[in-house]
C-alpha positions in Angstrom: 103.9 114.2 106.4 104.8 114.6 102.6 101.4 115.4 101.7 101.8 118.2 104.4 105.1 119.3 103.2 103.8 119.3 99.4 100.5 121.7 100.4 102.9 124.2 102.7 105.3 124.4 99.5 102.6 124.9 97.0 100.9 127.8 99.1 104.4 129.1 99.7 104.7 129.5 95.9 101.0 130.7 95.2 102.0 133.3 98.1 104.8 134.1 96.0 103.1 134.8 93.0 100.5 137.0 94.1 103.2 139.4 95.6 104.8 139.7 92.5 101.8 140.3 90.9 100.8 143.1 93.7 104.1 144.5 93.3 103.5 148.3 92.5 105.7 148.1 89.4 105.1 145.4 86.7 106.9 145.1 83.4 104.4 145.8 80.5 104.4 146.2 76.7 103.6 149.5 74.9 100.2 149.2 75.3 100.4 148.6 79.2 99.4 145.0 79.3 101.4 143.3 81.9 104.3 140.6 81.3 104.0 137.4 83.9 106.7 137.5 86.4 109.6 135.1 84.9 108.6 135.3 81.2 111.5 134.7 78.8 111.6 137.0 76.0 113.4 136.4 72.4 114.7 139.0 70.9 115.8 139.1 67.1 114.4 142.3 65.8 117.0 144.8 64.7 117.2 148.4 64.1 119.6 150.7 62.8 120.2 153.9 64.6 121.0 157.6 63.5 124.8 156.6 63.9 124.6 153.4 61.7 125.1 150.9 64.9 122.8 148.0 64.9 120.3 147.5 68.3 117.9 144.6 69.3 115.6 146.7 71.2 113.2 145.0 73.7 110.2 146.9 73.7 109.8 146.9 77.5 107.6 149.3 79.5 107.5 149.7 83.3 103.9 150.5 85.0 103.3 151.8 88.1 100.0 149.9 89.0 99.3 152.1 91.9 97.7 155.4 92.4 100.7 157.0 94.3 104.4 158.0 93.2 106.5 155.0 93.2 110.4 155.5 93.8 111.8 152.6 91.5 114.6 151.3 89.6 116.0 148.0 88.6 118.9 145.2 89.0 120.1 143.4 86.2 122.6 140.3 86.0 124.2 139.9 82.4 125.0 136.0 81.9 126.6 136.5 78.8 127.2 138.9 76.4 128.9 137.9 72.7 130.1 141.6 72.0 129.1 144.7 72.2 127.3 147.0 74.8 123.9 146.2 76.9 122.3 149.4 77.4 119.1 150.5 79.8 117.8 154.1 80.5 115.5 153.0 83.3 114.1 154.9 85.5 116.0 158.0 84.1 120.1 158.1 83.1 121.5 155.6 80.8 124.2 152.8 81.6 126.1 150.5 79.4 127.9 147.1 80.2 130.0 145.3 78.1 130.9 142.5 80.4 129.0 139.5 82.7 127.6 140.8 86.5 125.2 141.9 88.3 124.4 145.8 88.4 121.9 148.1 90.1 120.2 151.1 88.1 119.9 154.5 89.9 116.1 155.4 91.4 113.8 157.4 89.7 110.4 158.7 90.2 107.1 156.9 88.6 103.9 158.8 88.8 100.7 156.9 89.8 99.6 155.2 86.4 102.6 156.0 84.4 104.0 153.8 81.6 107.3 154.5 81.4 109.3 153.3 78.5 112.8 151.7 79.4 114.6 152.2 76.5 116.7 148.8 76.8 118.1 146.8 74.3 121.5 145.1 73.3 124.2 147.0 70.7 126.2 143.7 69.4 129.0 144.5 67.1 129.0 141.2 65.5 126.8 138.1 65.2 125.6 135.9 68.1 123.6 136.2 71.7 123.1 137.5 74.9 121.3 136.5 77.9 120.1 139.2 80.7 117.8 139.0 83.5 115.9 141.8 84.8 114.4 142.3 88.0 112.3 145.8 89.1 113.3 147.3 92.4 111.6 150.0 95.1 113.3 152.4 96.8 112.9 153.8 100.2 114.6 157.0 101.6 117.3 156.5 104.3 115.7 159.1 107.1 119.5 159.6 108.4 121.5 160.0 104.8 118.2 161.1 102.9 119.8 158.9 100.3 117.6 156.6 98.5 118.3 153.0 99.1 117.0 149.4 97.6 113.8 148.6 99.4 112.0 145.5 97.9 112.5 143.3 94.7 109.8 142.5 92.1 108.9 140.8 88.8 112.0 139.2 86.8 112.2 138.8 83.2 114.8 137.2 80.9 115.9 138.5 78.0 117.5 136.2 75.1 119.1 138.6 72.4 119.6 136.6 69.2 121.8 138.5 66.5 122.5 136.7 63.5 122.9 133.4 65.0 121.7 130.9 62.6 118.9 128.8 63.3 116.3 127.4 61.2 112.8 129.0 61.4 111.5 126.7 59.2 112.5 123.4 57.2 111.6 123.0 53.7 109.5 119.8 53.0 110.8 117.2 50.1 107.6 116.7 48.9 106.9 120.1 47.6 108.9 121.2 44.6 110.5 124.8 44.9 109.3 127.9 43.1 110.8 131.3 43.4 113.4 132.4 45.8 114.3 135.5 47.6 116.7 136.6 50.5 116.4 139.4 52.6 118.9 141.0 55.3 118.3 140.9 58.6 116.7 144.5 58.6 114.1 143.0 56.2 115.5 144.5 52.7 115.6 142.4 49.7 119.3 141.0 48.9 119.5 140.3 45.3 123.1 138.7 45.0 123.4 137.6 48.8 127.3 137.0 49.5 128.6 136.3 52.8 126.6 136.8 56.0 123.3 135.6 57.7 120.2 136.2 55.6 116.4 135.3 55.7 115.6 133.0 52.6 111.9 132.6 51.8 111.1 130.1 49.5 107.7 130.4 47.6 106.2 126.8 47.1 104.4 125.5 44.0 100.8 124.9 46.1 101.1 128.7 47.1 102.6 128.4 50.6 105.6 130.1 52.0 108.7 128.5 54.0 111.0 130.7 55.7 114.7 130.3 57.4 117.4 131.6 58.3 120.7 130.6 56.3 124.6 131.5 56.7 126.1 132.1 53.3 130.3 132.0 53.2 
């Protein structure tokens, strides 16, 4: 009996995975490569927009893998947000949230084979982290109200943002003497006299190899 339950559970999981891979909307990268359901993305890249605000972009796209139009959208759960705003502009209008909770986007049309940029990012105001789980949805039109309502749920990705929270990228081996040391800010610009804040420290060792670590200078 135990083996039967195990077999049934395995078949159920396999069918669920197959269903998600066949879902008409899939997360993808800029080249259209599908991102597997349940993937966790660790996001540390920062950019500065035209207003001087820091953003951690996801670079996520949504791909319509069918040969017909799909009315789609998403739901996302903000588990934690250290500061600032989580923004998503998928499928059309931008929405911003500053608190943990579960939110659902409006619906919008994705044409057959369309690869749509989600324009989804975290805009922190100080160092810290944020965690968001995003799930794709399809919508159907209510025949009575003629309004679009949630139909089916699809694949998910978990977004783990990290803005300047100290974490060692690599530790320096004690067996190698240290050579040239240089510091860079989180935008990649070299800083010659780092003072307060978080920086990327690059150390050129005597054997020609380079070690990199993120450090906080108080």
